[in-house]
N, C-alpha and C positions, 0 to 999 in steps of 0.2 A: 598389769601384769600381762605377758600374749597366753596363748591356748597351751603355746608348746612350754613354759616354766611350771616346777613342781615345784611344792613346798614339803620341806620334810618334815620328820616330825618334832623338831623344836621349831619351827617356823620362819628356819629361813626359807629364801626363795633359790631354787637350783635353776641356775642358767645353763641351759644345752651350751657346751664349748663352741666354740668359734671354728667356722670347718678348715679356716687356711691351716697350713700345718709346715709354711715356709720356716725356715733359719730366722730371718727376721722376726716372723711373728712368734717363734718359740723363745725369742730374747724379749721380745717386747713385753709377752702375756708373762712370763717369769721374772721381770721386772716389776711389774705393776702386781702380781700377786704377793712377791716377798715384801715390794712396799708398804701390801695393804696390812699384813700378817703384821709387822713390825710394830706400823703405826694404830691397829685394832686390838693386838694380842688375840684376834680372832684367829684358830689354827686350821678352819675353813679355809682361809686365804691359801696358805702354804699348800696344803691338799689339792687345792682347785690349781696350783703350780705345778704339785707333784704331777698329778695326775695327765695333766698338759702334757708334761716331761715324759711320761712313761708310755701314753699313748702312742707318743710321736717317736722314739729311740727306743722304747722295751725298757724294761726294768731296770735291767742290771747296766745298761749305758746311759741311764738316767740318773743313775747313784752318783756319780762323780761330776755328772754335769749341773745336780741341783744341789750338791755341797761346795762347787765352785759358785755357782748363782748366788747361792744365800751370802758366802765371803765377801763375793763383789757389791752387792745390797746394800752387807754392812758397813764394808767401807764407804761405800758412796753417801751412806746415809752420817757417818761419823766424821767424814770429811767438810760435809755441806755446811757452807754458812748461810742457807735459807731453805726451806722446806722445799723439795721435791715434789714436782706435782706429778698426777699420776689420773686416768681413767679408770670406770669403775670396768672389773671385769667382764660383763658383756657389753662393752664400746665396741663399733666395729673399727675405729680409728686408733691412731695414738696421738695423744700430745706431744708438744714442744718436745718436756723431758723425756718422755720415754724413746721419742725420734732420737734424742741426742745421745741418749744411753744405746739405742740400736748401732749409730753411727761408731761411738767407742769401740763399741765390739767389732764392728766392721773394718774398723783403723785397724784393731790390733791384730785381727785374722792377715788382711794384707799388709802390714809391717809399712804402716804410715803414721811414722811416732809425729811428725809436728801435727798431724791430724788430731792423733790420740789425747796428746796434751791439751790442745785447743777444745776435745769434746767434754774432755773432764774439769778444765776451766769452766766452761761454761756451765757445766750441768750442776758441778757445786758448788761455784761461788765462791770458790775456794783455791789460795796458790797451793795448797798442801794436797797436791794431787797423788803422789808419788804411791799410795800406799792402793789409792784409785786404779793407776795404771797399773800395777802387780799384779789385783786380783780380776782386773779388768783380762791382762794375759794370761792368767791361770784359767778363767772362763772360757775364755776364745779357743785356748789351745784343746779344751773339754770338747767343745760342742765341735771344732775342728775332729778329735777325734772318734767322734760320735757320725760322724759324716753330717754333718751341718756345717755350712761352709756359708757365709754370708754375702753379699755380692758386693763386688767395688762399687756399685752406684749407691749403696747404703753409706758410704763416706761421705758422699753428697749431700746425703739429705740434710748436712749441715748446714748449708746455703739454700734448701729447698725453700721455696714460696709460703708463706701462711696465710690464712684468710684474714681479713681484716681485724678480727678478734685476736689474731694470734693462735687458733685451733689448728690440729690434723696436718700431720707432714702428708703432704701431696703424694711424695714420691713411696711413702710407707704404708696406703691405705691398705687395710685389709677385705 
């Protein structure tokens, strides 16, 4: 534990939030926090995600974005034929599945339908991607309404090189 981490009253390590606040970072961190919340049942994961969104967007604009985020992550989990991977909250980079999720939302915002479908298929490992695409579109729209536009280059992260172990999208490191 670093000197900057604190321990709350029930023994959980409180990690300071990462400093990045771009749209890609917001999608990746939200995806990470919501998956962790569903997997562990620990509400602190969702609180961490909510706090990141409220800090960047303000509480009012965060409400819709977080609602759509939760629906999208639920659709991904429901459609997935495999376990979706994610890094712990404090990690500086994003794993392959997190990068794919970011690419999916970027593809939606930039109306790249074939790329959206490819990202959804790769992320879930399933051909039942229509609910994932519908939820991704709603989440992407909510982010755009909150002035969070992902870069068109984030769509290209689908083909970005990974290190030998398949970790960390180089183009989306934060």
